[in-house]
C-alpha positions as CSV (number, residue, x, y, z in Angstrom):
1,M,-126.2,93.5,203.3
2,S,-123.1,91.8,201.9
3,I,-123.0,89.2,204.7
4,A,-124.4,85.7,204.1
5,Y,-124.3,84.5,207.7
6,I,-122.5,84.7,211.1
7,D,-121.4,81.6,213.0
8,I,-120.7,81.9,216.7
9,R,-119.1,79.1,218.8
10,F,-117.7,78.8,222.2
11,F,-116.7,76.2,224.8
12,A,-117.7,75.9,228.4
13,H,-115.2,73.8,230.4
14,A,-116.2,71.9,233.5
15,T,-114.1,74.4,235.6
16,E,-116.1,77.3,234.3
17,D,-119.4,78.6,235.7
18,L,-121.8,77.9,232.8
19,D,-124.1,80.8,233.7
20,K,-121.2,83.2,233.5
21,V,-120.0,81.8,230.1
22,I,-123.5,82.2,228.7
23,E,-123.7,85.8,230.2
24,A,-120.4,86.6,228.5
25,V,-121.7,85.4,225.1
26,Q,-125.0,87.3,225.6
27,N,-123.0,90.5,226.2
28,V,-121.5,90.1,222.7
29,L,-125.0,89.8,221.1
30,P,-127.5,92.7,220.6
31,A,-129.8,92.7,223.6
32,D,-133.0,92.9,221.4
33,Y,-132.1,89.6,219.7
34,V,-130.6,87.5,222.5
35,G,-133.8,85.4,222.8
36,D,-133.9,84.8,219.0
37,I,-130.4,83.3,218.8
38,V,-130.5,79.6,219.6
39,F,-127.3,77.7,220.2
40,R,-126.9,73.9,219.6
41,R,-125.2,72.3,222.5
42,D,-122.9,69.3,222.2
43,N,-121.2,67.4,225.1
44,L,-117.6,66.7,224.5
45,Q,-114.8,65.1,226.5
46,G,-111.4,66.5,227.0
47,H,-108.1,64.6,226.8
48,Y,-108.2,63.8,230.6
49,G,-111.9,62.9,230.6
50,N,-113.1,66.4,231.6
51,S,-116.5,67.6,230.4
52,I,-116.5,70.3,227.8
53,L,-119.7,71.8,226.3
54,L,-119.6,73.2,222.8
55,F,-122.2,75.8,221.8
56,E,-122.7,76.7,218.1
57,T,-125.1,78.8,216.1
58,R,-125.5,80.1,212.6
59,I,-127.3,83.4,212.2
60,K,-128.9,83.9,208.7
61,K,-131.8,86.2,209.3
62,K,-130.8,89.5,207.8
63,E,-132.1,91.8,210.6
64,I,-130.3,89.7,213.2
65,V,-127.1,89.6,211.2
66,K,-127.2,93.4,210.8
67,A,-127.8,93.9,214.5
68,V,-125.0,91.6,215.5
69,V,-122.5,93.4,213.2
70,E,-123.7,96.8,214.4
71,N,-123.4,95.7,218.1
72,F,-120.0,94.2,217.4
73,S,-118.6,97.2,215.5
74,S,-119.9,99.8,218.0
75,H,-118.4,97.9,221.0
76,L,-115.1,96.7,219.7
77,R,-112.3,98.9,220.9
78,G,-110.5,101.2,218.4
79,L,-107.1,99.6,219.1
80,D,-108.6,96.2,218.3
81,K,-110.2,97.4,215.0
82,K,-106.8,98.8,214.0
83,A,-105.0,95.5,215.0
84,L,-107.6,93.5,213.1
85,H,-107.0,95.6,210.0
86,E,-103.2,95.4,210.3
87,E,-103.4,91.6,210.6
88,I,-106.3,91.1,208.2
89,D,-104.6,88.3,206.3
90,L,-104.5,86.2,209.5
91,H,-108.3,86.7,209.9
92,V,-109.7,86.3,206.4
93,Q,-109.9,83.0,204.7
94,K,-112.2,81.8,201.8
95,G,-114.6,84.7,202.1
96,S,-114.9,84.6,205.9
97,L,-113.6,87.0,208.6
98,Y,-112.6,85.0,211.7
99,I,-112.7,86.9,215.0
100,R,-111.8,85.6,218.5
101,L,-113.2,87.6,221.4
102,D,-112.0,87.5,225.0
103,K,-114.6,85.6,227.0
104,Q,-113.5,87.1,230.3
105,A,-113.7,90.7,228.9
106,A,-117.1,89.9,227.4
107,L,-118.4,88.9,230.9
108,K,-117.6,92.5,231.9
109,G,-119.4,93.9,228.8
110,E,-116.2,94.6,226.8
111,L,-115.4,93.4,223.4
112,K,-111.6,92.7,223.0
113,L,-109.7,90.5,220.6
114,C,-107.9,87.6,222.1
115,T,-106.4,84.2,221.3
116,T,-107.2,82.1,224.3
117,D,-110.5,81.3,226.1
118,V,-112.5,82.8,223.3
119,I,-115.9,83.4,221.7
120,R,-115.4,82.6,218.0
121,L,-117.2,84.6,215.3
122,R,-117.1,83.8,211.7
123,I,-118.6,86.4,209.4
124,R,-119.2,84.9,206.0
125,F,-119.4,87.4,203.2
126,K,-121.0,87.0,199.8
127,K,-117.8,88.1,198.1
128,A,-114.6,86.2,198.7
129,K,-111.7,88.6,197.8
130,T,-109.8,89.9,200.8
131,E,-109.8,93.5,199.5
132,D,-113.6,93.4,199.1
133,I,-114.0,92.1,202.6
134,V,-111.7,94.8,204.0
135,K,-113.7,97.5,202.2
136,M,-117.0,96.0,203.5
137,C,-115.6,95.8,207.0
138,Q,-114.5,99.4,206.9
139,D,-118.0,100.4,205.6
140,L,-119.6,98.4,208.5
141,G,-117.2,100.0,211.1
142,I,-115.5,96.7,212.0
143,L,-112.1,98.0,210.8
144,T,-110.5,101.4,211.0
């Protein structure tokens, strides 16, 4: 596979139900590997002293990377794949594809692109050229 690793990160704010946030993220992941993907948890503080939890993980194991990509590409809506392709220059930087998924939609089991209240994915490719990344993403079913 032409992917080096996948980073996933998300925030859980004090006003959110942590169990629902975690459920939303688990809905983005392949069910067979949810237990194998471990997130590091950091306690942060917002501007007004509010509690914010940051969760991060890096997935390097090839079989899990493959499963995450397959799950993502099979569940991302066609319109979002098209939009991602049309705006690819906004999402690719230094050999990585950056994707922001709607946390609320993920809670319902849907994968949709979004810009606020997101689950962030960074797919790091072994090749850095945008045109190579576009071709690989098309081959993987991430782009149309």
